[in-house]
C-alpha positions as CSV (number, residue, x, y, z in Angstrom):
1,M,23.7,9.7,-3.8
2,A,20.8,10.2,-6.2
3,T,20.3,7.5,-8.9
4,I,17.8,7.4,-11.7
5,V,15.7,4.2,-11.6
6,K,15.9,2.6,-15.0
7,T,13.6,-0.4,-14.9
8,L,11.1,-2.3,-12.7
9,D,13.8,-4.8,-11.8
10,H,16.1,-1.9,-10.8
11,L,13.3,-0.5,-8.7
12,K,13.0,-3.8,-6.9
13,E,16.7,-3.8,-6.1
14,C,16.5,-0.3,-4.7
15,A,13.2,-0.8,-2.8
16,I,14.6,-3.5,-0.6
17,V,17.1,-1.1,0.9
18,E,15.9,0.3,4.3
19,S,17.7,3.7,4.3
20,S,16.4,5.1,1.0
21,D,13.9,7.6,-0.4
22,F,12.3,7.9,-3.8
23,W,10.9,10.9,-5.6
24,I,9.4,11.8,-8.9
25,R,10.6,14.9,-10.7
26,L,7.7,17.0,-11.7
27,N,7.3,20.0,-14.0
28,G,8.9,23.2,-12.8
29,G,11.5,21.5,-10.6
30,A,9.0,20.2,-7.9
31,K,9.1,16.6,-6.7
32,S,6.7,14.1,-5.3
33,S,8.2,12.0,-2.4
34,K,7.4,8.3,-2.2
35,D,8.4,5.5,0.2
36,I,8.5,2.4,-1.9
37,K,9.1,-1.1,-0.5
38,Y,9.5,-4.4,-2.3
39,Y,9.2,-7.4,-0.1
40,E,10.7,-10.9,-0.5
41,D,7.2,-12.4,-1.1
42,G,6.9,-10.3,-4.3
43,S,4.5,-7.7,-2.7
44,W,4.9,-4.0,-2.7
45,G,4.1,-1.1,-0.3
46,V,4.0,2.5,-1.3
47,F,3.6,5.5,1.0
48,H,2.6,8.7,-0.9
49,S,3.8,11.7,1.2
50,I,1.7,14.3,-0.7
51,S,-1.6,12.5,0.3
52,D,-0.4,10.8,3.4
53,S,-1.7,7.5,2.1
54,F,-0.3,4.0,2.0
55,C,-1.1,1.3,-0.7
56,E,-0.2,-2.4,-0.7
57,Y,0.0,-4.6,-3.7
58,R,0.2,-8.4,-3.8
59,N,2.3,-8.7,-7.0
60,D,4.0,-6.8,-9.8
61,K,0.8,-6.8,-12.0
62,D,-1.3,-5.0,-9.3
63,F,1.6,-2.6,-8.6
64,T,2.2,-1.6,-12.2
65,E,-1.5,-1.3,-13.0
66,D,-2.4,1.0,-10.0
67,E,0.9,2.9,-9.7
68,D,1.1,3.7,-13.4
69,F,2.6,7.2,-12.7
70,I,5.6,5.5,-11.0
71,I,6.0,3.3,-14.1
72,K,5.7,6.4,-16.4
73,A,8.4,8.1,-14.2
74,I,10.7,5.1,-14.7
75,K,10.2,5.2,-18.5
76,T,10.9,9.0,-18.6
77,N,13.9,8.9,-16.3
78,N,12.0,10.9,-13.6
79,L,12.0,8.4,-10.7
80,I,15.0,9.1,-8.5
81,W,16.3,6.9,-5.7
82,E,18.4,8.2,-2.8
83,N,20.3,5.7,-0.8
84,Y,21.5,6.8,2.7
85,E,23.5,3.7,3.6
């Protein structure tokens, strides 16, 4: 089931689930797939499918500053979470 991610706290809740995917709705109906993980120690991991790259962040501040397009997608209701559990 697809769910719109509404806040950073909501993203944290979704990103601890193992069987899930995230994607950002782009103009023209395209989407950008992401594998976003939030860990118990407060760190983040993001795999960007389009560029085949992985980024790690030590805390929320680093994550929100560098992954600003994910934060923008949350604010514009364009970050979608799909849970397969």
